[in-house]
C-alpha positions as CSV (number, residue, x, y, z in Angstrom):
1,M,-27.9,-8.0,-43.3
2,S,-27.4,-5.4,-46.1
3,S,-30.3,-4.3,-48.2
4,P,-30.3,-4.4,-52.0
5,V,-28.8,-1.5,-53.8
6,K,-31.0,0.3,-56.3
7,Y,-29.9,2.6,-59.1
8,A,-32.6,4.9,-60.5
9,T,-32.1,6.5,-63.9
10,K,-34.9,8.5,-65.6
11,G,-37.8,6.8,-64.0
12,Q,-36.6,3.2,-64.2
13,T,-35.1,1.2,-61.3
14,V,-32.4,-1.4,-61.6
15,T,-31.9,-3.8,-58.6
16,S,-28.8,-5.9,-58.1
17,E,-28.9,-8.5,-55.4
18,K,-26.3,-11.1,-54.4
19,T,-26.8,-13.8,-51.8
20,V,-23.7,-15.0,-50.2
21,T,-23.9,-18.2,-48.2
22,E,-21.0,-18.7,-45.8
23,T,-20.7,-22.2,-44.3
24,I,-18.4,-22.6,-41.3
25,T,-17.7,-26.1,-40.2
26,R,-15.9,-26.6,-36.9
27,Q,-15.1,-30.0,-35.5
28,T,-15.1,-29.9,-31.7
29,N,-12.0,-32.0,-31.5
30,S,-10.7,-29.9,-28.5
31,A,-13.9,-30.7,-26.6
32,S,-13.5,-34.4,-27.3
33,K,-9.9,-34.3,-26.3
34,S,-10.7,-32.4,-23.1
35,G,-13.6,-34.8,-22.3
36,S,-11.3,-37.8,-22.9
37,S,-8.5,-36.5,-20.7
38,F,-11.0,-35.7,-18.0
39,L,-12.6,-39.1,-18.1
40,N,-9.1,-40.7,-17.9
41,S,-8.3,-38.7,-14.8
42,S,-11.7,-39.3,-13.3
43,Q,-11.6,-43.1,-13.9
44,T,-8.9,-43.5,-11.3
45,T,-11.0,-41.7,-8.7
46,A,-14.2,-43.6,-9.6
47,T,-12.6,-47.0,-9.2
48,D,-11.2,-46.6,-5.7
49,D,-11.9,-49.5,-3.3
50,D,-13.8,-47.3,-0.8
51,L,-16.5,-46.5,-3.5
52,G,-17.0,-50.2,-4.5
53,Y,-18.2,-49.8,-8.1
54,N,-16.6,-49.9,-11.5
55,S,-19.2,-48.2,-13.6
56,L,-18.0,-45.2,-15.6
57,Y,-20.0,-43.0,-17.8
58,V,-18.4,-42.2,-21.2
59,P,-20.2,-39.5,-23.1
60,S,-20.4,-39.8,-26.8
61,M,-19.8,-36.5,-28.6
62,S,-20.3,-36.0,-32.3
63,P,-18.7,-33.2,-34.3
64,R,-20.8,-30.1,-34.4
65,K,-21.4,-28.2,-37.6
66,I,-22.4,-24.5,-37.6
67,V,-23.9,-23.1,-40.7
68,I,-24.4,-19.4,-41.0
69,N,-26.3,-18.0,-43.9
70,R,-26.1,-14.3,-44.6
71,E,-27.4,-12.3,-47.4
72,R,-25.8,-9.2,-48.5
73,S,-26.4,-6.8,-51.3
74,R,-24.1,-6.8,-54.2
75,S,-23.2,-3.1,-54.0
76,L,-20.1,-3.7,-56.1
77,G,-18.9,-6.3,-58.5
78,S,-19.7,-6.8,-62.1
79,L,-21.7,-4.1,-63.8
80,E,-23.0,-6.4,-66.4
81,H,-26.5,-6.5,-64.9
82,L,-26.9,-2.7,-64.7
83,N,-28.9,-1.1,-67.4
84,F,-28.9,2.7,-67.9
85,G,-31.1,4.7,-70.3
86,D,-28.4,6.9,-71.8
87,E,-24.7,7.7,-71.5
88,T,-25.1,10.5,-68.9
89,S,-27.0,8.2,-66.5
90,R,-24.5,5.5,-67.0
91,D,-21.6,7.8,-66.1
92,V,-23.5,8.9,-63.0
93,G,-24.0,5.3,-61.9
94,L,-20.4,4.4,-62.4
95,N,-19.2,7.4,-60.4
96,Y,-21.6,6.5,-57.5
97,V,-20.3,2.9,-57.5
98,E,-16.7,4.0,-57.5
99,I,-17.2,6.4,-54.7
100,N,-18.7,3.7,-52.4
101,I,-16.3,0.9,-53.2
102,D,-13.8,1.6,-50.4
103,E,-16.6,1.9,-47.8
104,V,-18.3,-1.4,-48.9
105,K,-14.9,-3.2,-48.8
106,T,-14.2,-1.9,-45.4
107,T,-17.6,-2.9,-44.2
108,R,-17.2,-6.4,-45.7
109,N,-13.8,-6.9,-44.1
110,H,-15.1,-5.8,-40.7
111,E,-18.1,-8.2,-41.0
112,K,-15.7,-11.0,-41.8
113,K,-13.5,-10.3,-38.8
114,E,-16.5,-10.0,-36.5
115,M,-17.9,-13.3,-37.7
116,Q,-14.5,-15.0,-37.2
117,E,-14.3,-13.6,-33.6
118,L,-17.9,-14.7,-32.9
119,N,-17.2,-18.2,-34.3
120,S,-14.1,-18.6,-32.2
121,R,-15.8,-17.5,-29.0
122,L,-18.8,-19.8,-29.8
123,A,-16.5,-22.7,-30.3
124,S,-14.7,-22.1,-27.0
125,F,-18.1,-21.9,-25.2
126,I,-19.2,-25.2,-26.9
127,D,-16.0,-26.9,-25.7
128,K,-16.6,-25.7,-22.1
129,I,-20.2,-26.8,-22.2
130,A,-19.3,-30.3,-23.5
131,F,-16.6,-30.6,-20.8
132,L,-18.9,-29.5,-18.0
133,E,-21.7,-31.9,-19.3
134,A,-19.4,-34.8,-19.1
135,K,-18.1,-33.9,-15.7
136,N,-21.7,-33.3,-14.5
137,K,-22.8,-36.7,-15.7
138,I,-19.9,-38.5,-13.9
139,L,-20.6,-36.7,-10.7
140,S,-24.3,-37.5,-10.9
141,D,-23.5,-41.2,-11.4
142,R,-21.1,-41.1,-8.4
143,I,-23.7,-39.4,-6.2
144,D,-26.4,-41.9,-7.3
145,F,-24.1,-44.8,-6.5
146,D,-23.1,-43.3,-3.1
147,L,-26.7,-42.8,-2.1
148,K,-27.6,-46.3,-3.2
149,K,-24.7,-47.7,-1.3
150,F,-25.5,-45.6,1.7
151,K,-29.1,-46.8,1.8
152,E,-28.0,-50.5,1.5
153,D,-25.5,-50.2,4.3
154,W,-27.9,-48.4,6.7
155,S,-31.1,-50.4,6.3
156,T,-30.7,-53.0,9.1
157,N,-31.8,-52.8,12.7
158,A,-28.2,-53.4,13.9
159,V,-27.0,-50.5,12.0
160,I,-29.8,-48.4,13.4
161,Q,-28.9,-49.4,17.0
162,K,-25.3,-48.6,16.2
163,I,-26.3,-45.2,14.9
164,E,-28.4,-44.6,18.1
165,A,-25.4,-45.4,20.3
166,E,-23.2,-43.1,18.2
167,L,-25.9,-40.5,18.4
168,R,-25.9,-40.7,22.2
169,Q,-22.2,-40.2,22.1
170,A,-22.7,-37.4,19.7
171,R,-25.2,-35.7,22.0
172,I,-22.6,-35.8,24.8
173,L,-20.1,-34.3,22.5
174,H,-22.7,-31.9,21.2
175,D,-23.1,-30.5,24.8
176,D,-19.4,-30.0,25.0
177,V,-19.4,-28.2,21.6
178,N,-22.3,-25.9,22.5
179,V,-20.0,-23.5,24.3
180,E,-17.7,-23.4,21.3
181,N,-20.7,-23.2,19.0
182,G,-22.0,-20.2,20.9
183,R,-18.7,-18.4,20.4
184,L,-18.7,-19.1,16.7
185,K,-22.3,-18.1,16.1
186,I,-21.6,-14.4,16.1
187,T,-18.7,-14.8,13.7
188,I,-20.8,-17.0,11.5
189,R,-23.7,-14.5,11.4
190,S,-21.3,-11.7,10.5
191,L,-19.8,-14.0,7.8
192,E,-23.3,-14.7,6.5
193,E,-23.9,-11.0,6.1
194,Q,-20.6,-10.7,4.3
195,I,-21.6,-13.7,2.1
196,D,-24.9,-12.0,1.3
197,K,-23.1,-8.8,0.4
198,L,-20.7,-10.8,-1.8
199,Q,-23.6,-12.6,-3.4
200,E,-25.3,-9.2,-4.1
201,E,-22.1,-8.1,-5.7
202,N,-21.9,-11.3,-7.6
203,G,-25.4,-10.8,-8.9
204,K,-24.5,-7.3,-10.0
205,L,-21.4,-8.7,-11.8
206,E,-23.6,-11.3,-13.6
207,T,-26.0,-8.6,-14.7
208,A,-23.2,-6.6,-16.0
209,Y,-21.9,-9.7,-17.8
210,Q,-25.3,-10.1,-19.5
211,N,-25.4,-6.5,-20.6
212,S,-21.8,-6.4,-22.0
213,K,-19.7,-9.4,-22.6
214,Q,-16.6,-7.3,-23.0
215,D,-16.7,-6.3,-19.3
216,I,-15.8,-9.9,-18.4
217,D,-12.3,-9.6,-19.7
218,R,-11.8,-6.3,-18.0
219,Q,-13.1,-7.7,-14.7
220,M,-10.7,-10.6,-15.0
221,Q,-7.8,-8.1,-15.4
222,V,-8.7,-5.9,-12.4
223,V,-6.5,-7.7,-10.0
224,S,-3.5,-7.7,-12.3
225,D,-4.1,-4.0,-13.1
226,F,-4.0,-3.2,-9.4
227,E,-0.8,-5.2,-8.9
228,A,0.8,-3.4,-11.9
229,E,-0.3,-0.1,-10.6
230,N,1.0,-1.0,-7.2
231,N,4.3,-2.0,-8.6
232,L,4.4,1.2,-10.6
233,L,3.6,3.4,-7.6
234,R,6.2,1.4,-5.6
235,K,8.8,2.2,-8.2
236,N,7.8,5.8,-8.2
237,G,8.0,5.8,-4.4
238,N,11.5,4.4,-4.6
239,A,12.5,7.0,-7.2
240,K,11.1,9.7,-5.0
241,D,13.0,8.3,-2.0
242,A,16.2,8.4,-4.1
243,E,15.5,12.0,-5.1
244,S,14.7,12.8,-1.5
245,K,18.1,11.4,-0.5
246,K,19.8,13.5,-3.2
247,D,18.0,16.6,-1.9
248,K,19.0,15.9,1.6
249,A,22.6,15.5,0.5
250,E,22.4,18.9,-1.4
251,I,20.8,20.5,1.7
252,K,23.6,19.1,3.9
253,R,26.2,20.4,1.4
254,L,24.6,23.9,1.5
255,Q,24.5,23.8,5.3
256,E,28.2,23.0,5.4
257,K,28.9,25.8,2.9
258,L,26.8,28.2,5.0
259,K,28.7,27.1,8.1
260,E,32.0,27.8,6.3
261,R,30.7,31.2,5.3
262,G,29.8,31.8,8.9
263,D,33.2,30.8,10.0
264,T,34.7,33.2,7.5
265,L,32.5,36.0,8.8
266,N,33.6,35.2,12.3
267,R,37.2,35.4,11.3
268,E,36.6,38.7,9.5
269,N,34.9,40.1,12.6
270,L,37.8,39.0,14.6
271,N,40.2,40.7,12.3
272,L,38.1,43.9,12.5
273,V,38.2,43.7,16.3
274,K,42.0,43.3,16.1
275,S,42.2,46.3,13.8
276,E,40.2,48.4,16.3
277,N,42.5,47.3,19.1
278,K,45.5,48.2,17.0
279,R,43.9,51.6,16.3
280,H,43.4,52.2,20.0
281,T,47.0,51.2,20.6
282,V,48.3,53.6,17.9
283,E,46.1,56.4,19.4
284,E,47.5,55.8,22.8
285,E,51.1,55.8,21.4
286,F,50.3,59.0,19.6
287,E,49.0,60.6,22.8
288,Y,52.1,59.4,24.7
289,F,54.5,60.8,22.1
290,K,52.5,64.1,22.0
291,H,52.7,64.4,25.7
292,L,56.4,63.6,25.6
293,H,57.1,66.3,23.0
294,E,55.1,68.8,24.9
295,Q,57.1,68.0,28.0
296,R,60.4,68.4,26.1
297,L,59.2,71.7,24.7
298,N,58.4,72.9,28.2
299,D,61.8,71.9,29.3
300,L,63.4,73.7,26.5
301,E,61.3,76.8,27.3
302,D,62.6,76.7,30.9
303,L,66.2,76.4,29.8
304,L,65.9,79.3,27.4
305,T,66.2,82.6,29.1
306,R,66.4,84.8,26.2
307,D,63.6,85.8,23.9
308,R,63.4,83.5,20.9
309,Q,59.9,84.2,19.8
310,K,60.6,83.9,16.1
311,E,62.3,80.5,16.5
312,E,59.5,79.3,18.7
313,D,56.9,80.3,16.2
314,I,58.8,78.5,13.5
315,W,59.2,75.3,15.5
316,S,55.6,75.5,16.7
317,K,54.4,75.7,13.1
318,K,56.6,72.8,12.1
319,M,55.4,70.8,15.0
320,E,51.7,71.5,14.3
321,Q,52.2,70.7,10.6
322,G,54.0,67.4,11.5
323,L,51.3,66.5,14.0
324,K,48.6,67.4,11.5
325,K,50.2,65.2,8.8
326,I,50.5,62.3,11.3
327,Q,46.8,62.7,12.3
328,E,45.6,62.9,8.7
329,S,47.7,59.9,7.7
330,Y,46.3,57.9,10.6
331,D,42.7,59.0,10.0
332,E,43.1,58.1,6.3
333,Q,44.4,54.6,7.2
334,I,41.6,54.1,9.7
335,E,39.0,55.2,7.2
336,I,40.4,52.8,4.5
337,T,40.4,49.9,7.0
338,K,36.8,50.6,8.1
339,T,35.6,50.9,4.5
340,A,37.3,47.6,3.5
341,Y,35.9,45.7,6.4
342,S,32.4,47.3,5.9
343,L,32.4,46.1,2.2
344,K,33.5,42.6,3.2
345,N,30.9,42.5,6.0
346,T,28.2,43.6,3.5
347,Q,29.3,41.0,0.9
348,L,29.3,38.3,3.5
349,E,25.8,39.3,4.7
350,N,24.5,39.2,1.2
351,D,26.1,35.8,0.6
352,I,24.5,34.5,3.8
353,N,21.1,35.9,2.9
354,Q,21.4,34.4,-0.6
355,Y,22.4,31.0,0.8
356,K,19.5,31.1,3.3
357,R,17.1,32.0,0.6
358,R,18.4,29.1,-1.6
359,Y,18.3,26.8,1.3
360,Q,14.7,27.7,2.1
361,E,13.7,27.4,-1.6
362,S,15.3,23.9,-1.7
363,V,13.6,22.8,1.5
364,T,10.2,24.1,0.2
365,E,10.7,22.4,-3.2
366,W,11.8,19.2,-1.5
367,E,8.8,19.2,0.8
368,S,6.3,19.9,-2.0
369,Q,7.9,17.1,-4.1
370,N,8.0,14.7,-1.1
371,N,4.4,15.3,0.0
372,Q,2.8,14.3,-3.3
373,P,4.2,10.7,-3.5
374,N,3.6,10.3,0.3
375,Q,-0.1,11.1,-0.3
376,E,-0.3,8.8,-3.2
377,I,1.5,6.0,-1.2
378,K,-0.9,6.6,1.7
379,Q,-4.0,6.4,-0.5
380,L,-2.6,3.3,-2.2
381,R,-1.9,1.7,1.2
382,E,-5.5,2.4,2.3
383,E,-6.8,0.8,-0.9
384,M,-4.5,-2.2,-0.4
385,R,-5.6,-2.4,3.3
386,A,-9.3,-2.4,2.2
387,M,-8.6,-5.1,-0.5
388,K,-6.7,-7.2,2.1
389,I,-9.6,-7.0,4.5
390,K,-12.0,-8.0,1.8
391,F,-9.6,-10.8,0.7
392,D,-9.4,-12.1,4.4
393,E,-13.1,-12.0,4.7
394,T,-13.5,-14.0,1.5
395,K,-10.8,-16.4,2.6
396,D,-12.6,-17.0,6.0
397,V,-15.8,-17.7,4.1
398,N,-14.0,-20.1,1.8
399,L,-12.4,-21.8,4.9
400,S,-15.7,-22.3,6.6
401,L,-17.2,-23.8,3.4
402,N,-14.3,-26.1,3.0
403,V,-14.7,-27.2,6.6
404,E,-18.3,-28.0,6.0
405,I,-17.6,-29.9,2.8
406,A,-14.9,-31.9,4.6
407,A,-17.3,-32.6,7.5
408,Y,-19.9,-34.1,5.1
409,R,-17.2,-36.0,3.3
410,K,-16.0,-37.5,6.5
411,L,-19.6,-38.4,7.5
412,L,-19.9,-40.4,4.2
413,E,-16.5,-42.0,4.7
414,G,-17.4,-42.7,8.3
415,A,-20.5,-44.6,7.2
416,H,-18.4,-46.9,5.0
417,D,-15.3,-47.3,7.2
418,S,-17.3,-47.4,10.6
419,V,-15.4,-44.4,11.9
420,G,-18.5,-42.9,13.6
421,L,-19.9,-39.5,14.2
422,K,-17.6,-38.8,17.1
423,Q,-14.4,-39.2,15.1
424,A,-15.9,-37.1,12.3
425,I,-16.8,-34.2,14.6
426,E,-13.4,-34.4,16.3
427,A,-11.8,-34.1,12.8
428,L,-14.1,-31.1,12.2
429,L,-12.9,-29.4,15.4
430,R,-9.3,-30.0,14.4
431,Q,-10.0,-28.3,11.0
432,Y,-11.4,-25.3,12.9
433,S,-8.3,-25.0,15.2
434,K,-6.3,-23.0,12.7
435,K,-9.1,-20.5,12.2
436,Q,-9.4,-20.2,16.0
437,E,-5.7,-19.3,16.3
438,I,-6.1,-16.6,13.7
439,Q,-9.2,-15.1,15.4
440,E,-7.8,-15.3,19.0
441,T,-8.6,-11.7,19.8
442,E,-12.2,-12.1,18.7
443,Q,-12.6,-15.3,20.7
444,D,-11.4,-13.5,23.9
445,L,-14.0,-10.9,23.4
446,M,-16.7,-13.5,22.9
447,E,-15.5,-15.3,26.0
448,Q,-16.0,-12.2,28.1
449,E,-19.4,-11.6,26.7
450,R,-20.6,-15.2,26.7
451,D,-22.4,-15.0,30.0
452,R,-24.1,-11.7,29.1
453,I,-25.2,-12.5,25.6
454,S,-27.2,-15.6,24.8
455,K,-28.6,-14.7,21.4
456,G,-27.7,-11.9,19.1
457,E,-24.8,-10.4,17.1
458,M,-21.8,-8.4,18.3
459,W,-19.3,-6.3,16.3
460,A,-16.2,-4.7,17.7
461,K,-13.9,-1.9,16.4
462,F,-10.4,-1.0,17.8
463,R,-9.3,2.7,18.0
464,Y,-5.7,3.8,18.5
465,Q,-4.6,7.2,19.8
466,K,-1.0,8.4,20.0
467,K,0.4,11.6,21.6
468,A,3.9,12.8,22.2
469,N,5.1,15.8,24.2
470,G,8.6,16.1,22.7
471,P,10.8,14.4,20.1
472,I,10.4,10.9,21.7
473,G,7.1,9.1,21.0
474,I,5.6,5.6,21.1
475,C,5.4,4.6,17.5
476,E,3.9,1.1,17.7
477,C,2.8,-1.6,20.2
478,S,2.8,-5.1,18.7
479,E,-0.5,-7.0,18.7
480,D,1.1,-10.1,20.2
481,A,2.6,-7.9,23.0
482,T,6.2,-8.9,22.3
483,Y,7.7,-5.5,21.8
484,I,7.1,-1.7,21.9
485,V,8.7,0.7,19.4
486,L,10.0,4.2,20.3
487,E,10.9,6.8,17.7
488,N,13.2,9.8,17.9
489,T,12.0,12.5,15.4
490,Q,14.9,14.9,16.0
491,S,18.4,14.7,14.4
492,K,20.4,14.5,17.6
493,D,20.6,11.5,20.0
494,E,18.4,11.4,23.1
495,D,19.5,10.0,26.5
496,L,16.9,7.6,28.0
497,T,18.7,7.0,31.3
498,G,16.0,6.7,34.0
499,W,13.1,6.8,31.5
500,S,10.4,4.2,32.0
501,I,7.6,2.6,30.0
502,K,4.3,1.8,31.8
503,R,1.6,-0.4,30.3
504,L,-1.9,-0.7,32.0
505,L,-4.6,-3.2,31.1
506,E,-7.8,-1.3,32.0
507,N,-10.1,-4.4,32.2
508,T,-7.9,-6.2,34.8
509,N,-5.8,-3.3,36.2
510,E,-2.7,-5.3,35.5
511,K,0.5,-3.2,35.1
512,V,3.8,-3.8,33.5
513,E,6.8,-1.3,33.9
514,Y,10.3,-1.2,32.4
515,T,13.0,1.4,33.3
516,F,15.8,2.1,30.9
517,P,19.3,1.4,32.3
518,K,22.1,3.9,32.6
519,G,23.6,4.9,29.2
520,A,20.5,4.0,27.3
521,K,19.8,6.3,24.3
522,V,18.0,6.4,21.0
523,K,19.8,7.8,18.0
524,G,18.5,10.8,16.0
525,N,15.9,10.0,13.3
526,S,15.8,6.4,14.3
527,K,13.7,3.8,16.2
528,I,14.3,1.2,18.9
529,K,12.4,-1.7,20.2
530,V,11.9,-2.8,23.8
531,W,11.3,-6.5,23.7
532,A,9.7,-8.8,26.3
533,S,12.0,-11.4,27.9
534,D,13.3,-14.1,25.6
535,H,11.9,-12.4,22.4
536,K,14.7,-10.1,21.4
537,P,16.5,-11.3,18.2
538,S,20.2,-11.8,18.4
539,D,21.0,-9.4,15.5
540,Q,19.2,-6.4,17.1
541,S,22.0,-4.9,19.1
542,D,20.5,-1.4,19.6
543,D,17.2,-2.7,21.1
544,Y,16.5,-3.4,24.8
545,E,14.9,-6.3,26.6
546,M,12.8,-6.6,29.8
547,P,14.6,-9.0,32.2
548,H,11.6,-10.7,34.0
549,E,8.5,-10.2,31.9
550,Q,7.6,-12.7,29.2
551,S,5.0,-10.4,27.6
552,W,3.9,-6.8,27.6
553,R,0.3,-8.1,28.2
554,Q,-2.5,-7.7,25.6
555,G,-6.2,-6.9,26.0
556,L,-9.1,-5.0,24.6
557,S,-8.3,-1.7,26.2
558,V,-4.6,-1.0,26.9
559,S,-2.8,2.2,27.8
560,T,1.0,2.6,27.3
561,S,2.9,5.7,28.5
562,L,6.5,6.9,28.4
563,E,7.8,8.9,31.4
564,N,11.1,10.8,32.0
565,P,13.1,10.6,35.3
566,N,10.9,13.4,36.7
567,K,7.8,11.3,36.3
568,E,6.5,13.6,33.5
569,E,4.5,11.9,30.8
570,K,6.2,12.4,27.5
571,A,4.3,10.1,25.2
572,T,1.1,7.9,25.2
573,H,-0.3,5.1,23.1
574,V,-3.9,4.1,23.9
575,K,-5.9,1.2,22.4
576,R,-9.7,1.3,22.8
577,S,-12.3,-1.3,21.8
578,V,-15.8,-0.2,20.9
579,Y,-18.3,-3.0,20.5
580,N,-22.1,-3.2,20.2
581,T,-24.7,-5.9,20.3
582,T,-28.0,-6.4,18.6
């Protein structure tokens, strides 16, 4: 609420006050319509034959009126009530009012919007409260009627004897259920702890709701925000995968170009070798002709008997000059050839080094770009896994509560239809069957520990360890023991002829072995599955199948190994269960 505005001029105070009364009338028609529609839908349920009554509570709801009185100071408006002592003080007051007019208008508009929002939210809360009151009244009447009917039907001695007979049957059935009940106690206690934790978290959320009502809307959007973020990261991951494929194609193109350069270098080296061979051939021919000329000269010397020293000197000089020219021409040609091939070799080496450097930079850049989305995807998967675990736990708690509610409902229906406790408990066990199938592994663990543990709580944790001595490794072993996945991390194909997979259950020492047939192989950078018998899909042509074993066997502690034909262990996959009791 705004305080009055006072204007002081030369010792006198002028106060201008304005009281604004805002009356907001809201008819709760939506609440009446919602209550009416709910009563119409509930009337069919309330008049069923199995209930046996026709009474129906119809709440009367009158329109609600909300009156909000607010007082605010008249900071602006008419200046007729302002009195100033002289002209100077009047100008000062007018300037002060004009300066604050925008601020007061903004404050007033903000207050109006805030009041409208509060009135809308209050009206929605009133509608919800009216709807819940009507629903609560109907349910209370139904419960009172059911209790009254139950007391009337079970007040005679014959009914008591019937109940005693059914109780005797129930005791017999109870003895049969004790074993199953013992198995479920541990899970129930762990679920109770999880319920307590969820209740604590719920209490914290309620406290946060009381502290700040705006947090409710944000909490309701948490799941959708996670899904939107997950979709965004998935799109980013797909974009990164596309970029990775482009980088791989570019690297492949550079490798091919580098290979072409290497082939060119090899051809140049071959040409250089041919030139060297040609040079040796020319040198041999030169030596041969030199020897031939010397022999002819010797023959001429023998034939000549007279002294021709002068002519010999002339011919000797000419021969020496001719030989010298031939030698110089040949040496010059050899030097030019060597220089040309040396320049080509140097250029090719520079090109090769440059391509290697570019290739290394491309690989480094691609790895740096690929690692970041992989880390983000890994972190997101861990968060999704944690959320999924929490969702499964909440779903199990919800399932158990639904089963209990169904059991009580069947007991009430059994009292009216004479079905009996035995049929109700059998229906309860059938409701639990689906949950038992989901928790098959935990039930096996409890079956083994049933004789050793009579009271207490047990928790179990599975640890997986993988190791590979080479490019072939065991990537995955399915939990239902229907297949084993092998992965080849290198680019070339790997021959698996004579290789074998051995699986050992450490609790029972049971072994399963499979040997790959001749010609078996796994392609580069790919995976294959080895299926148990009668489990291989028809469209998986590259996978293999064991001929005689229906399962790879499953247990709490399982060791799987891959051996080559020399009985050398090339890969292992170990599953360990660590459990504790309190």
